Structure formats: C-alpha cells, structure tokens
C-alpha positions as a LaTeX table, in Angstrom:
\begin{tabular}{lrrr}
\hline
Residue & $x$ (\AA) & $y$ (\AA) & $z$ (\AA) \\
\hline
Met1 & $-7.15$ & $-32.55$ & $-11.62$ \\
Arg2 & $-7.87$ & $-30.96$ & $-8.54$ \\
Leu3 & $-10.23$ & $-28.15$ & $-9.06$ \\
Pro4 & $-9.10$ & $-24.77$ & $-8.46$ \\
Arg5 & $-10.95$ & $-23.29$ & $-5.68$ \\
Lys6 & $-10.74$ & $-19.58$ & $-7.88$ \\
Ile7 & $-10.18$ & $-18.42$ & $-11.15$ \\
Thr8 & $-10.52$ & $-14.94$ & $-12.93$ \\
Ile9 & $-12.63$ & $-15.07$ & $-16.26$ \\
Leu10 & $-12.86$ & $-11.67$ & $-17.60$ \\
Gly11 & $-11.52$ & $-9.64$ & $-15.03$ \\
Asn12 & $-13.17$ & $-11.14$ & $-12.53$ \\
Ser13 & $-12.61$ & $-13.24$ & $-9.32$ \\
Val14 & $-15.29$ & $-16.36$ & $-9.77$ \\
Asp15 & $-15.59$ & $-18.46$ & $-7.06$ \\
Ile16 & $-15.62$ & $-22.66$ & $-7.35$ \\
Lys17 & $-17.84$ & $-24.58$ & $-5.34$ \\
Gln18 & $-18.49$ & $-28.85$ & $-5.18$ \\
Arg19 & $-21.65$ & $-28.87$ & $-4.30$ \\
Asn20 & $-24.77$ & $-31.49$ & $-4.72$ \\
Leu21 & $-27.00$ & $-30.03$ & $-7.44$ \\
Asp22 & $-29.38$ & $-32.79$ & $-7.47$ \\
Gly23 & $-29.26$ & $-34.20$ & $-10.78$ \\
Ile24 & $-27.41$ & $-30.92$ & $-13.10$ \\
His25 & $-23.88$ & $-31.71$ & $-13.49$ \\
Gly26 & $-23.08$ & $-27.63$ & $-12.64$ \\
Ser27 & $-24.03$ & $-24.25$ & $-13.15$ \\
Cys28 & $-22.58$ & $-20.55$ & $-12.83$ \\
Asp29 & $-24.53$ & $-18.24$ & $-11.34$ \\
Val30 & $-22.52$ & $-14.14$ & $-12.95$ \\
Asp31 & $-24.29$ & $-11.74$ & $-10.88$ \\
Ile32 & $-22.22$ & $-13.76$ & $-7.51$ \\
Asn33 & $-19.68$ & $-14.76$ & $-9.66$ \\
Glu34 & $-19.45$ & $-18.17$ & $-9.23$ \\
Ile35 & $-19.56$ & $-21.93$ & $-10.18$ \\
Glu36 & $-21.06$ & $-24.77$ & $-9.15$ \\
Ile37 & $-20.05$ & $-28.15$ & $-9.76$ \\
Ser38 & $-21.58$ & $-31.10$ & $-8.74$ \\
Lys39 & $-20.26$ & $-33.57$ & $-6.33$ \\
Asp40 & $-22.17$ & $-36.48$ & $-7.51$ \\
Ser41 & $-21.63$ & $-36.23$ & $-11.70$ \\
Thr42 & $-20.08$ & $-38.86$ & $-13.89$ \\
Met43 & $-18.87$ & $-36.36$ & $-15.93$ \\
Asp44 & $-14.94$ & $-35.38$ & $-16.33$ \\
Lys45 & $-15.39$ & $-32.25$ & $-13.58$ \\
Asp46 & $-12.84$ & $-30.25$ & $-15.52$ \\
Gln47 & $-14.83$ & $-30.73$ & $-18.76$ \\
Val48 & $-18.16$ & $-29.72$ & $-16.69$ \\
Leu49 & $-15.74$ & $-26.76$ & $-15.21$ \\
Phe50 & $-14.62$ & $-26.23$ & $-18.62$ \\
His51 & $-18.72$ & $-25.70$ & $-19.58$ \\
Glu52 & $-19.56$ & $-23.66$ & $-17.37$ \\
Ile53 & $-17.13$ & $-20.98$ & $-17.65$ \\
Ile54 & $-18.67$ & $-20.76$ & $-21.32$ \\
His55 & $-21.82$ & $-20.02$ & $-19.83$ \\
Tyr56 & $-19.84$ & $-17.48$ & $-17.19$ \\
Ile57 & $-18.22$ & $-16.11$ & $-20.73$ \\
Leu58 & $-21.66$ & $-15.70$ & $-22.50$ \\
Gly59 & $-23.32$ & $-14.51$ & $-19.74$ \\
Lys60 & $-20.84$ & $-11.67$ & $-18.54$ \\
Ser61 & $-20.77$ & $-11.00$ & $-22.13$ \\
Gly62 & $-24.30$ & $-10.03$ & $-22.55$ \\
Val63 & $-24.00$ & $-12.32$ & $-25.31$ \\
Ser64 & $-26.78$ & $-14.63$ & $-23.55$ \\
Glu65 & $-28.74$ & $-11.93$ & $-23.49$ \\
Leu66 & $-29.80$ & $-12.73$ & $-27.03$ \\
Leu67 & $-30.16$ & $-16.39$ & $-26.85$ \\
Ser68 & $-32.76$ & $-18.21$ & $-25.86$ \\
Ala69 & $-32.21$ & $-20.96$ & $-23.21$ \\
Lys70 & $-32.20$ & $-23.73$ & $-25.54$ \\
Val71 & $-29.40$ & $-21.88$ & $-28.14$ \\
Glu72 & $-27.35$ & $-21.08$ & $-25.10$ \\
Glu73 & $-27.12$ & $-24.44$ & $-24.13$ \\
Ser74 & $-26.46$ & $-25.61$ & $-28.01$ \\
Val75 & $-23.81$ & $-23.33$ & $-28.25$ \\
Val76 & $-21.89$ & $-23.74$ & $-25.37$ \\
Thr77 & $-22.19$ & $-28.29$ & $-25.58$ \\
Ala78 & $-21.10$ & $-27.42$ & $-29.16$ \\
Leu79 & $-17.93$ & $-24.60$ & $-28.14$ \\
Glu80 & $-17.19$ & $-27.48$ & $-24.63$ \\
Asn81 & $-16.89$ & $-30.59$ & $-27.69$ \\
Gly82 & $-15.34$ & $-29.00$ & $-30.11$ \\
Leu83 & $-12.46$ & $-27.09$ & $-27.85$ \\
Phe84 & $-11.85$ & $-28.99$ & $-24.77$ \\
Pro85 & $-10.35$ & $-32.19$ & $-26.03$ \\
Leu86 & $-7.72$ & $-29.64$ & $-27.78$ \\
Ile87 & $-7.02$ & $-28.08$ & $-24.12$ \\
His88 & $-7.59$ & $-30.69$ & $-22.26$ \\
Leu89 & $-4.99$ & $-32.14$ & $-24.78$ \\
Lys90 & $-2.23$ & $-28.77$ & $-24.76$ \\
Leu91 & $-2.28$ & $-29.39$ & $-21.03$ \\
Arg92 & $-1.81$ & $-32.95$ & $-20.76$ \\
Asn93 & 1.07 & $-32.56$ & $-23.17$ \\
Pro94 & 2.25 & $-29.09$ & $-23.34$ \\
Lys95 & 5.18 & $-29.76$ & $-25.76$ \\
Lys96 & 3.53 & $-31.48$ & $-28.72$ \\
\hline
\end{tabular}
C-alpha cells in the first residue's frame, strides 16, 4: 500500500514525508503537523505510519506530557501491536 502524502488527525492536516532517518523507523512533530517515515525502514511502512499516528494523537491531546518517553513508547507499541493487525485485516478484507 502506498503511503498518503497528507492525512487528517484530530482535525489537523498532517504531512507524511518519506526520508532517510538514520536508523529510526519514523518520527512525528506535532508542532509542525508532520510525520516522517524512513525510506530505509525494513518494517511495514503502513505499520510505522500507524505507530506515528498514535504518537501524534498522544502529543496533540497533551497525554504525552504526562508520560516519560519510555512509558509513551511502551503504550504506543502496545496499541500498535494490538490494533494494527485488526485494522490492517479489516482494510484488506472489508466484508469479513
């Protein structure tokens, strides 16, 4: 699946950029409404985007301010691992 160039999250237009990110899979910047996905990532880019969307939601909602970076990453990873397979399956097989 090709990544979109823009998506709307919490009413904000968010730019999706693919770049070389020096060893990380993705990043998000809520201040400039941008998510970056590594061109070189060996991970599923849809899954990396989903992961960064969760970070974006936590950042824009202010929840990330309540969490240490380690705890936020753990929460995001848990949500990604639990929800992405369900959503991805539904997108591939909408009638099931």
